[in-house]
C-alpha positions as a printed NumPy array, in Angstrom:
array([[ 19.203,  40.601,   3.02 ],
       [ 16.651,  41.376,  -0.335],
       [ 15.425,  37.613,  -2.258],
       [ 14.212,  37.879,  -5.759],
       [ 13.325,  34.826,  -7.282],
       [ 12.827,  33.425, -10.58 ],
       [ 11.034,  30.54 , -10.961],
       [ 11.447,  27.428, -13.246],
       [  8.951,  24.974, -12.264],
       [  9.577,  23.07 , -14.95 ],
       [ 13.257,  21.2  , -13.739],
       [ 11.84 ,  21.89 , -10.074],
       [ 14.054,  23.988,  -8.97 ],
       [ 13.872,  28.154,  -7.929],
       [ 16.381,  30.321,  -8.208],
       [ 17.268,  32.36 ,  -5.626],
       [ 19.301,  35.847,  -6.326],
       [ 20.49 ,  36.64 ,  -3.305],
       [ 21.883,  40.407,  -2.622],
       [ 24.881,  40.452,   0.114],
       [ 25.721,  44.114,   1.08 ],
       [ 29.681,  44.785,   1.85 ],
       [ 31.584,  48.171,   3.008],
       [ 32.669,  48.764,  -0.618],
       [ 30.775,  46.632,  -2.997],
       [ 27.388,  43.927,  -3.545],
       [ 28.234,  40.658,  -4.791],
       [ 25.16 ,  38.967,  -6.299],
       [ 24.891,  34.725,  -5.477],
       [ 22.328,  32.906,  -6.883],
       [ 20.93 ,  29.237,  -5.993],
       [ 19.149,  26.7  ,  -7.355],
       [ 16.315,  25.118,  -4.919],
       [ 14.571,  22.052,  -4.461],
       [ 12.656,  20.17 ,  -1.646],
       [ 12.402,  17.346,  -0.349],
       [  9.758,  15.22 ,   1.766],
       [  8.477,  12.974,   3.947],
       [  4.629,  12.243,   4.704],
       [  2.768,   9.386,   6.373],
       [ -0.514,   8.661,   4.428],
       [ -1.254,   7.323,   7.464],
       [ -3.183,   3.46 ,   5.658],
       [ -3.434,   3.941,   2.195],
       [ -5.464,   1.115,   1.663],
       [ -7.223,   0.275,  -1.746],
       [-10.493,  -1.722,  -1.644],
       [ -9.471,  -4.564,  -3.268],
       [ -8.987,  -7.83 ,  -1.162],
       [ -5.119,  -8.609,  -1.682],
       [ -3.575, -11.845,  -0.094],
       [ -1.058, -12.062,   2.533],
       [ -2.282,  -8.459,   3.424],
       [ -4.265,  -7.709,   6.628],
       [ -6.152,  -5.04 ,   4.647],
       [ -9.806,  -7.134,   6.106],
       [-10.724,  -3.3  ,   7.646],
       [ -9.986,  -1.841,   4.504],
       [-12.584,  -3.248,   2.407],
       [-15.989,  -3.025,   1.469],
       [-17.734,  -4.957,   4.091],
       [-14.632,  -4.378,   6.578],
       [-15.146,  -2.6  ,   9.618],
       [-14.363,   1.125,   8.435],
       [-16.383,   0.102,   5.352],
       [-13.882,   1.426,   3.279],
       [-15.572,   2.313,  -0.091],
       [-14.176,   3.866,  -3.471],
       [-15.787,   6.88 ,  -2.604],
       [-13.981,   6.878,   0.386],
       [-10.957,   6.179,  -1.199],
       [-10.628,   8.589,  -3.706],
       [-11.625,  11.221,  -1.763],
       [ -8.617,   9.703,   0.572],
       [ -6.364,   9.759,  -2.603],
       [ -7.94 ,  13.88 ,  -3.673],
       [ -6.726,  15.106,   0.057],
       [ -3.588,  13.468,  -0.344],
       [ -2.746,  14.647,  -3.559],
       [ -3.275,  18.306,  -2.114],
       [ -1.065,  18.414,   0.08 ],
       [  1.732,  17.005,  -1.22 ],
       [  1.255,  19.151,  -4.508],
       [  1.58 ,  22.389,  -1.769],
       [  4.52 ,  20.896,   0.527],
       [  7.285,  23.86 ,  -0.684],
       [  4.949,  25.321,  -3.582],
       [  5.697,  28.093,  -1.421],
       [  8.888,  28.936,  -2.097],
       [  9.572,  26.316,  -5.539],
       [  6.039,  26.998,  -6.887],
       [  6.431,  23.332,  -7.475],
       [  5.851,  20.097,  -5.848],
       [  8.481,  18.187,  -4.294],
       [ 11.421,  17.06 ,  -6.252],
       [ 11.705,  13.773,  -3.884],
       [  9.158,  12.99 ,  -1.269],
       [  9.283,   9.381,   0.844],
       [  5.949,   7.676,   2.171],
       [  4.465,   5.1  ,   4.077],
       [  1.437,   3.21 ,   5.234],
       [  0.945,   2.579,   1.606],
       [ -0.621,  -0.827,   1.195],
       [  1.497,  -1.688,  -2.288],
       [  2.791,  -0.174,  -5.461],
       [ -1.02 ,   0.443,  -7.091],
       [ -2.322,   3.143,  -4.581],
       [  0.697,   4.786,  -5.629],
       [ -0.232,   4.755,  -9.256],
       [ -3.455,   5.993,  -8.275],
       [ -1.666,   8.67 ,  -6.188],
       [  0.125,   9.88 ,  -9.038],
       [ -2.082,   9.963, -11.784],
       [ -4.548,  12.527,  -9.328],
       [ -5.181,  15.642, -11.516],
       [ -3.337,  17.705,  -9.059],
       [ -0.07 ,  14.92 ,  -8.945],
       [  0.352,  13.842, -13.106],
       [  1.852,  16.928, -14.521],
       [  4.882,  16.286, -12.569],
       [  5.109,  12.713, -13.848],
       [  6.085,  10.995, -10.486],
       [  8.109,   7.649, -10.715],
       [  7.927,   5.089,  -8.033],
       [ 10.155,   3.21 ,  -6.091],
       [  8.934,   0.29 ,  -4.24 ],
       [  9.366,  -3.013,  -3.162],
       [  7.295,  -5.354,  -0.751],
       [  7.571,  -5.34 ,   2.72 ],
       [  7.297,  -8.566,   4.904],
       [  5.464,  -5.815,   7.531],
       [  2.581,  -8.082,   9.086],
       [ -0.368,  -5.244,   8.853],
       [  1.257,  -5.086,   5.185],
       [  2.209,  -1.734,   4.878],
       [  5.356,  -0.442,   2.915],
       [  7.304,   2.65 ,   2.502],
       [  8.252,   4.116,  -1.127],
       [  9.846,   7.027,  -2.405],
       [  8.187,   9.534,  -5.181],
       [ 10.493,  11.298,  -7.526],
       [  9.666,  13.652, -10.651],
       [ 11.823,  12.038, -13.333],
       [ 12.199,  14.909, -15.132],
       [ 14.469,  16.304, -12.138],
       [ 16.499,  13.179, -10.791],
       [ 17.553,  10.265, -12.336],
       [ 17.96 ,   7.099, -10.33 ],
       [ 21.194,   5.217, -10.424],
       [ 20.285,   2.356,  -8.141],
       [ 17.653,   0.926,  -5.372],
       [ 17.435,  -1.687,  -2.934],
       [ 15.494,  -2.647,  -0.009],
       [ 16.362,  -3.927,   3.752],
       [ 15.035,  -6.283,   5.85 ],
       [ 15.803,  -5.679,   9.631],
       [ 15.95 ,  -9.082,  11.234],
       [ 16.415,  -9.489,  15.027],
       [ 18.537, -12.591,  16.644],
       [ 16.233, -14.037,  18.688],
       [ 13.342, -12.699,  17.126],
       [ 12.976, -15.022,  14.054],
       [  8.687, -14.079,  13.842],
       [  9.098, -10.798,  14.16 ],
       [  8.522,  -8.607,  10.609],
       [  8.139,  -4.909,  10.189],
       [  8.625,  -2.471,   7.341],
       [ 11.802,  -3.126,   5.318],
       [ 13.81 ,   0.183,   4.585],
       [ 14.284,   2.118,   1.01 ],
       [ 17.824,   2.788,   0.147],
       [ 17.468,   5.328,  -3.103],
       [ 20.035,   6.443,  -5.467],
       [ 19.67 ,   9.375,  -7.543],
       [ 21.567,  12.037,  -9.17 ],
       [ 20.061,  15.861,  -9.525],
       [ 21.501,  18.216, -11.611],
       [ 24.87 ,  16.549, -11.013],
       [ 24.891,  15.961,  -7.172],
       [ 24.628,  12.592,  -6.785],
       [ 21.946,  12.116,  -3.266],
       [ 20.892,   9.11 ,  -1.195],
       [ 17.986,   8.567,  -0.126],
       [ 16.875,   6.209,   3.127],
       [ 13.24 ,   5.856,   3.803],
       [ 12.034,   4.163,   7.239],
       [  9.283,   3.384,   9.001],
       [ 10.632,   2.302,  11.946],
       [  8.182,  -0.41 ,  14.628],
       [  5.957,   1.47 ,  16.73 ],
       [  5.069,   1.566,  20.048],
       [  2.438,  -0.694,  20.721],
       [  3.067,  -2.911,  23.977],
       [  4.705,   0.467,  25.753],
       [  7.333,   2.737,  24.244],
       [  9.686,   0.741,  26.937],
       [  8.77 ,  -2.096,  26.55 ],
       [  8.873,  -1.754,  22.024],
       [ 12.211,   0.162,  22.769],
       [ 14.564,  -2.114,  21.552],
       [ 12.827,  -2.665,  18.045],
       [ 13.418,   1.034,  17.432],
       [ 17.513,   0.657,  18.7  ],
       [ 17.49 ,  -2.08 ,  15.841],
       [ 15.738,  -0.137,  12.973],
       [ 18.886,   2.218,  14.141],
       [ 20.979,   0.367,  13.453],
       [ 20.71 ,  -1.471,  10.581],
       [ 19.802,   2.583,   8.644],
       [ 23.088,   3.179,  10.756],
       [ 24.698,   0.352,   8.974],
       [ 23.305,   1.858,   5.599],
       [ 24.257,   4.8  ,   6.084],
       [ 27.918,   3.371,   7.082],
       [ 28.287,   1.364,   3.802],
       [ 26.551,   4.489,   1.725],
       [ 30.007,   6.821,   3.243],
       [ 32.785,   4.141,   3.197],
       [ 32.18 ,   3.979,  -0.842],
       [ 31.816,   7.601,  -1.065],
       [ 32.66 ,   9.981,   2.19 ],
       [ 31.762,  13.301,   0.934],
       [ 28.265,  11.5  ,   0.141],
       [ 25.301,  13.251,   0.65 ],
       [ 22.461,  11.382,   2.513],
       [ 19.724,  12.418,   3.82 ],
       [ 17.71 ,   9.305,   5.775],
       [ 13.604,  10.135,   6.152],
       [ 10.667,   7.846,   7.945],
       [  8.535,   8.234,  10.659],
       [ 10.769,   7.325,  13.126],
       [  8.08 ,   6.287,  16.399],
       [ 10.66 ,   8.309,  17.905],
       [ 11.394,  11.951,  19.409],
       [ 14.398,  13.279,  17.87 ],
       [ 16.033,  13.107,  22.217],
       [ 15.533,   9.142,  21.957],
       [ 18.178,   6.393,  23.067],
       [ 17.082,   4.936,  18.918],
       [ 18.112,   8.941,  17.342],
       [ 21.232,   9.86 ,  20.016],
       [ 22.978,   6.456,  20.636],
       [ 21.98 ,   3.771,  17.693],
       [ 21.52 ,   6.32 ,  14.822],
       [ 24.145,   9.08 ,  16.183],
       [ 22.504,  11.746,  15.188],
       [ 23.724,  15.015,  16.137],
       [ 21.836,  17.504,  17.931],
       [ 23.336,  20.739,  16.397],
       [ 25.814,  21.788,  13.565],
       [ 28.3  ,  22.646,  15.926],
       [ 29.193,  18.903,  16.811],
       [ 28.655,  17.506,  13.397],
       [ 31.884,  16.276,  11.754],
       [ 32.963,  14.08 ,   9.005],
       [ 31.128,  10.619,   8.917],
       [ 28.408,  12.352,  11.186],
       [ 24.384,  12.735,  10.53 ],
       [ 22.817,  15.851,  11.588],
       [ 19.189,  15.601,  12.895],
       [ 17.887,  19.535,  11.653],
       [ 14.251,  18.074,  13.923],
       [ 16.267,  17.698,  17.457],
       [ 15.749,  21.823,  17.597],
       [ 11.851,  22.149,  16.358],
       [ 11.508,  19.398,  18.834],
       [ 13.068,  21.384,  22.305],
       [ 10.963,  24.387,  20.366],
       [  7.478,  22.041,  21.116],
       [  7.243,  21.497,  17.362],
       [  5.454,  18.615,  16.14 ],
       [  3.98 ,  16.291,  13.443],
       [  1.478,  14.373,  15.396],
       [ -0.306,  14.449,  19.062],
       [ -0.551,  12.399,  21.366],
       [ -2.386,  12.022,  24.641],
       [ -1.723,  16.136,  24.827],
       [  1.721,  16.141,  24.103],
       [  3.265,  16.701,  20.954],
       [  5.818,  14.576,  19.375],
       [  7.959,  14.684,  15.903],
       [  8.793,  11.062,  14.74 ],
       [  8.647,  12.507,  11.136],
       [ 11.973,  13.553,  10.184],
       [ 14.725,  14.63 ,   8.077],
       [ 18.316,  13.697,   9.011],
       [ 21.13 ,  14.621,   6.857],
       [ 25.062,  13.364,   5.984],
       [ 27.606,  15.982,   7.227],
       [ 28.392,  16.737,   3.593],
       [ 24.582,  18.735,   3.277],
       [ 25.488,  21.511,   5.798],
       [ 29.806,  21.761,   4.575],
       [ 31.096,  24.551,   4.321],
       [ 33.692,  23.235,   1.854],
       [ 30.234,  21.248,  -0.532],
       [ 29.877,  23.172,  -3.685],
       [ 26.656,  20.656,  -4.359],
       [ 23.866,  20.899,  -2.457],
       [ 22.901,  21.997,   0.852],
       [ 20.662,  21.97 ,   3.865],
       [ 18.922,  24.887,   3.708],
       [ 15.846,  25.067,   6.091],
       [ 13.779,  22.068,   7.452],
       [  9.77 ,  22.619,   7.91 ],
       [  6.676,  20.666,   9.335],
       [  3.699,  21.464,   6.757],
       [  0.999,  22.011,   9.056],
       [ -1.376,  24.163,   7.37 ],
       [ -4.593,  24.608,   9.315],
       [ -6.795,  22.589,   6.458],
       [ -4.302,  19.926,   7.767],
       [ -5.703,  20.384,  11.358],
       [ -9.379,  20.008,  13.123],
       [-11.284,  22.84 ,  13.699],
       [-12.649,  22.615,  16.641],
       [-13.482,  20.76 ,  19.798],
       [-11.106,  18.159,  22.288],
       [ -8.389,  17.648,  19.749],
       [ -8.469,  21.616,  18.478],
       [ -5.562,  22.169,  16.422],
       [ -4.375,  18.069,  16.304],
       [ -3.752,  16.363,  12.719],
       [ -6.872,  15.394,  11.158],
       [ -7.215,  12.009,  10.545],
       [ -9.099,   9.718,   8.142],
       [ -9.803,   7.628,  10.978],
       [-10.361,   8.101,  14.835],
       [-12.059,   5.356,  17.621],
       [-12.838,   3.802,  15.055],
       [-15.358,   6.742,  13.025],
       [-14.242,   7.75 ,   9.639],
       [-13.657,  11.556,  10.032],
       [-12.502,  12.114,   6.362],
       [ -8.983,  13.576,   7.21 ],
       [ -6.361,  13.428,   5.508],
       [ -3.566,  12.168,   8.299],
       [ -2.931,  11.668,  11.616],
       [  0.784,  12.853,  10.807],
       [  2.   ,  16.685,   9.371],
       [  4.429,  15.73 ,   6.896],
       [  8.432,  17.118,   6.797],
       [ 10.289,  19.057,   4.853],
       [ 13.615,  20.612,   3.754],
       [ 14.505,  22.875,   0.939],
       [ 18.415,  22.229,  -0.687],
       [ 20.063,  25.07 ,  -2.221],
       [ 23.178,  25.006,  -4.4  ],
       [ 24.669,  28.29 ,  -5.794],
       [ 25.225,  28.345,  -9.534]])
């Protein structure tokens, strides 16, 4: 198979010319390609004290001595990463990227106006969440590529836990090159207190995500949905298997199902974060059946990847190869994030 790539960066789409050899003749097919990503930005806080936000650590007089210099360095590093995700194929930043652990809309405005991102004209979809730490999820999208149809924010409420608050789940529907695609951005409850103790919280979050996908599919059985986020569980955990009901393989995925391409990567030992000498894939991109269906004439899933370039990793020491964090053990590391980004490529035959 031979591939020639003609770039159209202004549309965030590229064309693959794929030549398939047959016994008698050759048939040429062309595809549009775009990248969709998710990135946990690891506590992207500004330096301003915001009421009702637990941002005391990220103030100039806080534990982290978080000042304008550190904040601007963080923005520069985040923009450096985002600009490169998928660019080896598309020659541009992602068409759409979900993010988590951001304090407010202002930090996103500062981010998308960084020199490396400004020319992409990213628009922002963001709602304030009731999370106790004061962090939210959001969606950034290139306005020249996607037209947003509608948005909503869904709050996770757990029976008998009236005092429990976490990040809302963000639902954004948009049109890309005549294809309607629905995005659900997540940051499920953490493992604070232990994986087993906190498991019911993530199971409940998975139930909410599943109800959101089912609601979309009831309106349109052929809906193209991409669930993304830091789920604080691996693809093999019950929140993904029993509650979200994400299938492990394409072969077992049917109409109405969700397929988790990260499962195979997890089994191969690939991870997005490391803890106690073990790799986890908490950051995921999960797709609905129409995005892998052979009958689908629009955008389809082509490949899923972890963006784990060497510059994102610790170069030496006990944690060599792990994601280089902004802070570790309360000490400023001038790193990127404790998570690697993930992204997928969608292709559409012309």
